[in-house]
C-alpha positions in Angstrom: -9.5 2.6 34.1 -10.4 5.1 31.5 -8.1 8.0 30.6 -9.8 11.1 29.3 -7.4 12.6 26.7 -8.0 16.2 25.8 -6.0 16.6 22.6 -7.1 15.1 19.3 -3.7 13.2 19.1 -2.7 11.9 22.5 1.0 11.9 23.5 2.9 8.8 22.8 3.1 8.0 26.5 -0.7 8.5 27.0 -1.3 6.0 24.1 1.0 3.4 25.6 -0.4 3.8 29.1 -3.9 3.9 27.7 -3.5 0.7 25.9 -1.9 -0.9 29.0 -4.9 0.3 31.0 -7.4 -0.9 28.4 -8.5 2.6 27.6 -10.9 2.7 24.6 -10.4 6.4 24.3 -6.6 6.1 23.8 -7.1 3.4 21.2 -9.8 5.4 19.4 -7.7 8.5 19.3 -4.7 6.5 18.0 -6.9 5.1 15.2 -8.0 8.6 14.1 -4.7 10.4 14.9 -2.3 8.9 12.3 -4.6 7.4 9.6 -4.3 10.4 7.3 -0.5 10.0 7.1 -0.9 6.3 6.2 -3.7 7.0 3.7 -1.6 9.5 1.9 1.4 7.2 1.7 -0.7 4.3 0.3 -2.6 6.6 -2.2 0.8 7.8 -3.5 2.0 4.2 -3.9 -0.6 2.4 -6.0 -3.2 1.8 -3.3 -6.7 3.0 -2.4 -8.5 3.9 0.7 -9.6 0.3 1.5 -5.9 -0.8 1.2 -5.0 2.0 3.6 -7.6 1.0 6.1 -6.4 -2.7 6.0 -2.8 -1.7 6.4 -3.5 0.8 9.2 -5.6 -1.8 11.0 -2.7 -4.3 10.8 -0.2 -1.7 12.0 -2.4 -0.8 15.0 -2.8 -4.5 15.9 1.0 -5.0 15.8 1.5 -2.0 18.0 -1.3 -3.1 20.4 0.1 -6.6 20.7 3.6 -5.4 21.3 2.5 -3.0 24.0 0.3 -5.6 25.7 3.1 -8.3 25.7 5.7 -5.8 27.0 7.8 -6.1 23.8 7.3 -2.5 22.8 9.9 0.1 23.8 9.2 3.8 23.1 12.5 4.5 21.3 11.0 6.6 18.6 7.9 8.7 18.1 4.7 6.5 17.7 4.0 8.4 14.5 7.4 7.2 13.1 6.7 3.6 14.3 3.2 3.4 12.8 4.4 5.0 9.5 7.3 2.5 9.3 5.2 -0.5 10.1 2.4 0.5 7.7 5.0 1.2 5.0 6.7 -2.2 5.5 3.3 -4.0 5.4 2.3 -2.1 2.2 5.6 -2.6 0.4 5.5 -6.3 1.2 2.0 -6.5 -0.3 3.1 -4.7 -3.4 6.1 -7.0 -3.7 3.8 -10.1 -3.4 1.4 -8.6 -6.0 4.3 -7.9 -8.3 5.5 -11.5 -8.0 2.0 -12.7 -8.9 1.6 -10.3 -11.8 5.3 -10.7 -13.0 5.4 -6.9 -13.3 8.5 -6.4 -11.2 9.7 -3.3 -13.1 7.1 -1.1 -11.3 8.6 -1.9 -7.9 12.3 -2.0 -8.7 13.0 1.1 -6.6 11.4 -0.4 -3.4 14.0 -0.5 -0.6 14.6 -3.4 1.6 11.6 -3.2 4.0 12.9 -5.4 6.8 15.2 -2.6 8.2 12.8 0.2 7.7 11.6 0.5 11.3 15.1 0.2 12.7 16.3 3.0 10.3 13.6 5.4 11.4 14.2 4.6 15.1 18.0 5.1 14.6 17.4 8.4 12.9 15.1 9.6 15.7 17.7 8.7 18.3 20.4 10.5 16.4 18.2 13.6 16.2 17.5 13.4 19.9 21.3 13.1 20.6 22.1 16.0 18.4 19.4 18.1 20.1 20.9 17.3 23.5 24.4 18.0 22.3 23.3 21.3 20.8 21.5 22.3 24.0 24.6 21.7 26.1 26.9 23.5 23.7 26.7 26.9 25.2 26.9 30.4 23.7 28.0 31.7 21.2 28.5 28.3 19.6 24.9 27.2 19.9 23.6 30.3 18.1 26.4 30.3 15.5 25.6 26.6 14.6 21.8 27.3 14.5 22.3 30.5 12.5 24.4 28.8 9.9 22.8 25.3 9.6 19.2 26.0 10.5 18.6 29.7 9.8 20.8 29.6 6.7 22.6 32.8 7.5 25.8 33.6 5.5 29.2 33.7 7.2 29.1 37.5 6.5 25.8 37.8 8.4 27.2 35.8 11.3 30.4 37.8 11.3 28.5 41.0 11.6 26.0 39.7 14.2 28.8 38.5 16.5 31.2 41.4 15.8 34.0 39.4 14.2 36.5 41.5 12.3 36.1 39.3 9.1 34.4 36.2 7.8 37.6 34.1 8.3 37.4 34.6 12.0 33.7 33.7 12.0 34.6 30.5 10.0 37.3 29.6 12.5 34.9 30.1 15.4 32.3 28.0 13.6 34.8 25.2 13.0 35.8 25.2 16.7 32.1 25.1 17.7 31.5 22.1 15.4 34.4 20.3 17.0 32.9 20.9 20.4 29.5 19.8 19.2 31.0 16.6 17.7 32.7 15.8 21.0 29.5 16.4 23.0 27.5 14.3 20.5 29.7 11.3 20.9 29.8 11.6 24.7 26.0 11.3 24.9 
């Protein structure tokens, strides 16, 4: 069964279903879709284009095998997953190279790579939970939180926008909104 995918980067679900259905189109678009991101990372971290191609190939094989064996769960964006796996592979190669060359000083700031994928997936889940909590927060709280934390409006601007008599009242309302958001976040 061949899926015809219209966009240059297929949706995560299309890729997974495409691989499950042996779609060459899905696999080809996956290969071209995220390579520039991996290439940029490796070029910025002591690698060249050939290194990037090798690492990307390994990452795609890992993803492919996990999907085919049913071990893959779409708990984060594929982009995040591929980046994390590629990063882990490359950092392990750098660490092996540093052990061989005894030049460990170059790589002292490399973080523990084993937990990299899990950290990215956990962050994605937290962002999704926060988005859901914010969506169910209601007005005026949703707008106050977005105006302050996302749009960087001052408390004075928010006070004027919502007709509060002073900024202290606006701060009190923002505090109450944050408490409600926190409660919603931990319920999800």
